[in-house]
A tleap script that builds the chain and sets N, CA, C and O, in Angstrom:
source leaprc.protein.ff14SB
mol = sequence {
  NMET MET PRO LEU THR MET ALA LYS GLN GLY
  GLU THR VAL THR ILE ARG LYS ILE THR GLY
  ARG ASP GLU VAL ARG GLN HIE LEU THR GLU
  LEU GLY PHE VAL VAL ASP SER ALA VAL THR
  VAL VAL SER LYS ILE ALA GLY ASN LEU ILE
  LEU GLN VAL LYS ASP SER ARG VAL ALA LEU
  ASP ARG THR MET ALA ASN ARG ILE MET CPHE
}
set mol.1.N position { -11.461 -5.443 0.282 }
set mol.1.CA position { -9.576 -5.205 0.246 }
set mol.1.C position { -8.759 -4.217 0.307 }
set mol.1.O position { -9.012 -3.213 -0.359 }
set mol.2.N position { -7.624 -4.274 1.096 }
set mol.2.CA position { -6.503 -3.193 1.163 }
set mol.2.C position { -5.170 -3.655 0.280 }
set mol.2.O position { -5.009 -4.750 -0.260 }
set mol.3.N position { -4.327 -2.608 0.282 }
set mol.3.CA position { -2.912 -3.109 -0.569 }
set mol.3.C position { -2.289 -3.383 0.771 }
set mol.3.O position { -2.738 -3.072 1.874 }
set mol.4.N position { -1.304 -3.948 0.518 }
set mol.4.CA position { -0.621 -4.369 1.851 }
set mol.4.C position { 0.429 -2.839 2.285 }
set mol.4.O position { 1.280 -2.899 3.172 }
set mol.5.N position { 0.251 -2.009 1.762 }
set mol.5.CA position { 0.858 -0.872 2.240 }
set mol.5.C position { -0.089 -0.200 3.350 }
set mol.5.O position { 0.488 0.609 4.076 }
set mol.6.N position { -1.382 -0.401 3.579 }
set mol.6.CA position { -2.261 -0.085 4.637 }
set mol.6.C position { -1.841 -0.864 5.575 }
set mol.6.O position { -2.176 -0.207 6.561 }
set mol.7.N position { -1.205 -2.063 6.088 }
set mol.7.CA position { -1.074 -2.710 6.861 }
set mol.7.C position { -0.041 -2.058 7.934 }
set mol.7.O position { 0.992 -1.470 7.613 }
set mol.8.N position { -0.500 -2.265 9.274 }
set mol.8.CA position { 0.669 -1.635 10.273 }
set mol.8.C position { 1.453 -2.337 10.774 }
set mol.8.O position { 1.262 -3.545 10.913 }
set mol.9.N position { 2.776 -1.565 11.251 }
set mol.9.CA position { 3.905 -2.130 11.247 }
set mol.9.C position { 3.763 -3.347 12.629 }
set mol.9.O position { 3.290 -2.932 13.687 }
set mol.10.N position { 4.159 -4.688 12.530 }
set mol.10.CA position { 4.111 -5.752 13.202 }
set mol.10.C position { 2.587 -6.744 13.190 }
set mol.10.O position { 2.267 -7.754 13.815 }
set mol.11.N position { 1.777 -5.778 12.015 }
set mol.11.CA position { 0.625 -6.514 12.027 }
set mol.11.C position { 0.874 -7.752 10.943 }
set mol.11.O position { 1.676 -7.626 10.017 }
set mol.12.N position { 0.050 -9.035 11.174 }
set mol.12.CA position { 0.257 -10.326 10.033 }
set mol.12.C position { -1.037 -10.185 9.349 }
set mol.12.O position { -2.045 -10.029 10.038 }
set mol.13.N position { -1.111 -10.221 8.155 }
set mol.13.CA position { -2.286 -10.522 7.198 }
set mol.13.C position { -2.041 -11.417 6.314 }
set mol.13.O position { -0.926 -11.681 5.862 }
set mol.14.N position { -3.201 -11.993 5.986 }
set mol.14.CA position { -3.166 -12.764 5.049 }
set mol.14.C position { -3.559 -12.411 3.427 }
set mol.14.O position { -4.613 -11.810 3.215 }
set mol.15.N position { -2.812 -12.743 2.462 }
set mol.15.CA position { -3.072 -12.465 1.119 }
set mol.15.C position { -3.995 -12.596 0.566 }
set mol.15.O position { -4.166 -13.811 0.464 }
set mol.16.N position { -4.793 -12.059 0.087 }
set mol.16.CA position { -6.127 -12.503 -0.767 }
set mol.16.C position { -6.054 -12.189 -2.242 }
set mol.16.O position { -7.016 -12.542 -2.923 }
set mol.17.N position { -5.008 -11.551 -2.849 }
set mol.17.CA position { -5.173 -10.945 -4.398 }
set mol.17.C position { -3.656 -10.546 -4.496 }
set mol.17.O position { -2.964 -10.189 -3.542 }
set mol.18.N position { -3.249 -10.664 -5.813 }
set mol.18.CA position { -2.187 -10.139 -6.356 }
set mol.18.C position { -2.531 -9.490 -7.337 }
set mol.18.O position { -3.048 -10.244 -8.162 }
set mol.19.N position { -2.503 -8.437 -7.673 }
set mol.19.CA position { -2.523 -7.995 -9.263 }
set mol.19.C position { -1.502 -7.558 -9.925 }
set mol.19.O position { -0.437 -7.509 -9.310 }
set mol.20.N position { -1.534 -7.126 -11.337 }
set mol.20.CA position { -0.713 -6.768 -12.374 }
set mol.20.C position { -0.648 -7.450 -13.210 }
set mol.20.O position { -1.507 -8.317 -13.374 }
set mol.21.N position { 0.527 -7.281 -14.142 }
set mol.21.CA position { 0.862 -8.127 -15.025 }
set mol.21.C position { 1.504 -9.571 -14.946 }
set mol.21.O position { 2.426 -9.728 -14.146 }
set mol.22.N position { 1.132 -10.508 -15.627 }
set mol.22.CA position { 1.581 -11.613 -15.482 }
set mol.22.C position { 2.963 -11.958 -14.962 }
set mol.22.O position { 3.163 -12.807 -14.093 }
set mol.23.N position { 4.063 -11.110 -15.664 }
set mol.23.CA position { 5.336 -11.087 -14.908 }
set mol.23.C position { 5.481 -10.538 -13.448 }
set mol.23.O position { 6.485 -10.748 -12.768 }
set mol.24.N position { 4.803 -10.086 -13.181 }
set mol.24.CA position { 4.911 -9.034 -11.936 }
set mol.24.C position { 4.245 -9.993 -11.110 }
set mol.24.O position { 4.589 -9.960 -9.928 }
set mol.25.N position { 3.576 -10.650 -11.355 }
set mol.25.CA position { 2.704 -11.734 -10.626 }
set mol.25.C position { 3.467 -12.960 -10.196 }
set mol.25.O position { 3.479 -13.428 -9.058 }
set mol.26.N position { 3.981 -13.331 -11.054 }
set mol.26.CA position { 4.858 -14.522 -11.107 }
set mol.26.C position { 6.247 -14.105 -10.196 }
set mol.26.O position { 6.480 -14.730 -9.162 }
set mol.27.N position { 7.086 -13.085 -10.619 }
set mol.27.CA position { 7.963 -12.491 -9.416 }
set mol.27.C position { 7.527 -12.634 -8.025 }
set mol.27.O position { 8.080 -13.280 -7.135 }
set mol.28.N position { 6.484 -11.955 -7.970 }
set mol.28.CA position { 6.080 -11.784 -6.460 }
set mol.28.C position { 5.484 -13.416 -5.768 }
set mol.28.O position { 5.528 -13.721 -4.576 }
set mol.29.N position { 5.023 -14.160 -6.742 }
set mol.29.CA position { 5.340 -15.691 -6.312 }
set mol.29.C position { 6.331 -16.285 -5.934 }
set mol.29.O position { 6.297 -16.995 -4.929 }
set mol.30.N position { 7.383 -16.121 -6.639 }
set mol.30.CA position { 8.810 -16.420 -6.420 }
set mol.30.C position { 9.397 -16.123 -5.380 }
set mol.30.O position { 10.034 -16.956 -4.736 }
set mol.31.N position { 9.265 -14.713 -4.995 }
set mol.31.CA position { 9.309 -14.451 -3.558 }
set mol.31.C position { 8.648 -15.007 -2.254 }
set mol.31.O position { 8.974 -14.864 -1.076 }
set mol.32.N position { 7.497 -15.766 -2.907 }
set mol.32.CA position { 6.653 -16.072 -1.601 }
set mol.32.C position { 5.802 -15.751 -1.465 }
set mol.32.O position { 5.179 -16.208 -0.506 }
set mol.33.N position { 5.209 -14.796 -2.278 }
set mol.33.CA position { 4.020 -14.154 -1.749 }
set mol.33.C position { 2.779 -15.014 -2.572 }
set mol.33.O position { 2.592 -14.823 -3.773 }
set mol.34.N position { 2.067 -15.854 -1.883 }
set mol.34.CA position { 1.187 -16.166 -2.566 }
set mol.34.C position { -0.065 -16.442 -1.975 }
set mol.34.O position { 0.070 -16.767 -0.795 }
set mol.35.N position { -1.252 -16.431 -2.372 }
set mol.35.CA position { -2.649 -16.252 -2.170 }
set mol.35.C position { -2.852 -17.333 -0.974 }
set mol.35.O position { -2.496 -18.511 -0.962 }
set mol.36.N position { -3.614 -16.496 0.156 }
set mol.36.CA position { -4.098 -17.132 1.165 }
set mol.36.C position { -2.669 -17.610 2.345 }
set mol.36.O position { -2.765 -18.394 3.289 }
set mol.37.N position { -1.463 -16.880 1.917 }
set mol.37.CA position { -0.222 -16.952 2.745 }
set mol.37.C position { -0.378 -16.023 3.671 }
set mol.37.O position { -1.156 -15.085 3.501 }
set mol.38.N position { 0.411 -16.187 4.867 }
set mol.38.CA position { 0.413 -15.245 5.960 }
set mol.38.C position { 1.681 -14.279 5.785 }
set mol.38.O position { 2.714 -14.857 5.446 }
set mol.39.N position { 1.742 -13.075 5.942 }
set mol.39.CA position { 2.705 -12.046 5.722 }
set mol.39.C position { 2.620 -11.215 6.951 }
set mol.39.O position { 1.591 -10.756 7.447 }
set mol.40.N position { 4.318 -11.032 7.541 }
set mol.40.CA position { 4.186 -9.925 8.695 }
set mol.40.C position { 4.780 -8.794 8.269 }
set mol.40.O position { 5.814 -9.072 7.663 }
set mol.41.N position { 4.533 -7.439 8.336 }
set mol.41.CA position { 5.169 -6.419 8.420 }
set mol.41.C position { 6.098 -6.272 9.342 }
set mol.41.O position { 5.777 -6.076 10.514 }
set mol.42.N position { 7.339 -6.343 8.960 }
set mol.42.CA position { 8.315 -6.085 9.968 }
set mol.42.C position { 8.691 -4.524 10.581 }
set mol.42.O position { 8.851 -4.068 11.712 }
set mol.43.N position { 8.737 -4.006 9.287 }
set mol.43.CA position { 8.906 -2.273 9.466 }
set mol.43.C position { 8.591 -1.448 8.037 }
set mol.43.O position { 8.643 -2.073 6.978 }
set mol.44.N position { 8.369 -0.488 8.046 }
set mol.44.CA position { 7.803 0.717 7.214 }
set mol.44.C position { 8.872 1.719 7.270 }
set mol.44.O position { 9.193 2.091 8.398 }
set mol.45.N position { 9.543 2.275 6.167 }
set mol.45.CA position { 10.205 3.152 5.940 }
set mol.45.C position { 9.819 3.747 4.624 }
set mol.45.O position { 9.842 3.062 3.602 }
set mol.46.N position { 9.456 5.031 4.621 }
set mol.46.CA position { 8.788 5.974 3.552 }
set mol.46.C position { 7.921 5.267 2.515 }
set mol.46.O position { 8.008 5.409 1.295 }
set mol.47.N position { 6.895 4.321 3.317 }
set mol.47.CA position { 5.931 3.852 2.496 }
set mol.47.C position { 6.810 2.262 1.882 }
set mol.47.O position { 6.051 1.485 1.303 }
set mol.48.N position { 7.831 1.954 1.963 }
set mol.48.CA position { 8.647 0.804 1.395 }
set mol.48.C position { 8.508 -0.287 2.765 }
set mol.48.O position { 8.548 0.042 3.950 }
set mol.49.N position { 8.377 -1.331 2.340 }
set mol.49.CA position { 8.021 -2.497 3.241 }
set mol.49.C position { 9.139 -3.517 3.488 }
set mol.49.O position { 9.686 -3.993 2.493 }
set mol.50.N position { 9.557 -3.923 4.768 }
set mol.50.CA position { 10.117 -5.466 4.902 }
set mol.50.C position { 9.069 -6.039 5.589 }
set mol.50.O position { 8.273 -5.649 6.444 }
set mol.51.N position { 9.282 -7.113 4.968 }
set mol.51.CA position { 8.143 -8.338 5.184 }
set mol.51.C position { 8.492 -9.757 5.588 }
set mol.51.O position { 9.107 -10.482 4.806 }
set mol.52.N position { 8.145 -10.141 6.701 }
set mol.52.CA position { 8.639 -11.299 6.919 }
set mol.52.C position { 7.416 -12.322 5.940 }
set mol.52.O position { 6.191 -12.201 5.966 }
set mol.53.N position { 8.139 -13.193 5.224 }
set mol.53.CA position { 7.329 -14.258 3.940 }
set mol.53.C position { 7.590 -15.544 4.527 }
set mol.53.O position { 8.719 -15.374 4.985 }
set mol.54.N position { 7.238 -16.784 4.815 }
set mol.54.CA position { 7.518 -17.926 5.306 }
set mol.54.C position { 9.019 -17.764 6.584 }
set mol.54.O position { 8.900 -17.410 7.757 }
set mol.55.N position { 10.416 -18.174 5.824 }
set mol.55.CA position { 11.108 -18.020 6.654 }
set mol.55.C position { 12.255 -17.285 6.328 }
set mol.55.O position { 13.431 -17.557 6.571 }
set mol.56.N position { 11.516 -15.813 5.444 }
set mol.56.CA position { 12.474 -14.999 4.909 }
set mol.56.C position { 12.204 -13.552 5.074 }
set mol.56.O position { 11.004 -13.282 5.039 }
set mol.57.N position { 12.802 -12.808 5.200 }
set mol.57.CA position { 12.473 -11.369 5.157 }
set mol.57.C position { 12.767 -10.572 3.643 }
set mol.57.O position { 13.909 -10.637 3.188 }
set mol.58.N position { 11.986 -10.022 3.086 }
set mol.58.CA position { 11.788 -9.678 1.545 }
set mol.58.C position { 11.555 -7.998 1.814 }
set mol.58.O position { 10.684 -7.666 2.618 }
set mol.59.N position { 12.172 -7.205 1.280 }
set mol.59.CA position { 11.938 -6.140 1.003 }
set mol.59.C position { 11.269 -5.610 -0.207 }
set mol.59.O position { 11.722 -5.947 -1.301 }
set mol.60.N position { 9.950 -4.592 -0.124 }
set mol.60.CA position { 9.261 -4.337 -1.477 }
set mol.60.C position { 9.200 -2.792 -1.384 }
set mol.60.O position { 9.207 -2.228 -0.290 }
set mol.61.N position { 9.130 -2.003 -2.769 }
set mol.61.CA position { 8.819 -0.453 -2.394 }
set mol.61.C position { 7.391 -0.619 -2.781 }
set mol.61.O position { 6.757 -1.613 -3.135 }
set mol.62.N position { 7.072 0.595 -2.620 }
set mol.62.CA position { 5.276 0.904 -2.408 }
set mol.62.C position { 4.627 0.427 -3.574 }
set mol.62.O position { 3.482 -0.015 -3.481 }
set mol.63.N position { 5.324 0.469 -4.852 }
set mol.63.CA position { 4.234 0.235 -5.801 }
set mol.63.C position { 3.963 -1.411 -5.750 }
set mol.63.O position { 2.879 -1.990 -5.811 }
set mol.64.N position { 5.394 -2.014 -5.607 }
set mol.64.CA position { 4.889 -3.644 -5.719 }
set mol.64.C position { 4.160 -3.982 -4.518 }
set mol.64.O position { 3.447 -4.983 -4.584 }
set mol.65.N position { 4.206 -3.313 -3.390 }
set mol.65.CA position { 3.590 -3.318 -1.971 }
set mol.65.C position { 2.138 -3.231 -2.494 }
set mol.65.O position { 1.319 -4.066 -2.110 }
set mol.66.N position { 1.861 -2.455 -3.179 }
set mol.66.CA position { 0.582 -1.839 -3.423 }
set mol.66.C position { -0.433 -3.006 -4.426 }
set mol.66.O position { -1.660 -3.073 -4.496 }
set mol.67.N position { 0.498 -3.741 -5.042 }
set mol.67.CA position { -0.397 -4.642 -5.706 }
set mol.67.C position { -0.687 -6.308 -5.169 }
set mol.67.O position { -0.981 -7.288 -5.854 }
set mol.68.N position { -0.486 -6.199 -3.734 }
set mol.68.CA position { -0.727 -7.086 -3.146 }
set mol.68.C position { -1.937 -6.699 -1.943 }
set mol.68.O position { -1.976 -5.850 -1.053 }
set mol.69.N position { -2.781 -7.654 -2.349 }
set mol.69.CA position { -4.130 -7.256 -1.113 }
set mol.69.C position { -4.408 -8.357 -0.222 }
set mol.69.O position { -4.181 -9.553 -0.406 }
set mol.70.N position { -4.913 -7.801 0.731 }
set mol.70.CA position { -5.346 -8.511 1.900 }
set mol.70.C position { -6.594 -8.237 2.250 }
set mol.70.O position { -7.092 -8.779 3.237 }
savepdb mol mol.pdb
quit
């Protein structure tokens, strides 16, 4: 498994695991990041990501993106 920050721009990956404290995992789940769902990397700027999750785009900083494994 690798963190989401390792995915290339334009790549679609499937989430395998979300790490971190319960509050962090709950917050990411509320944003649409759930295990076995697909996420597309729209763009990467200085390690920060803009992601397509279901029908919305979400921006995550590097530390949050590192908690999502694919």
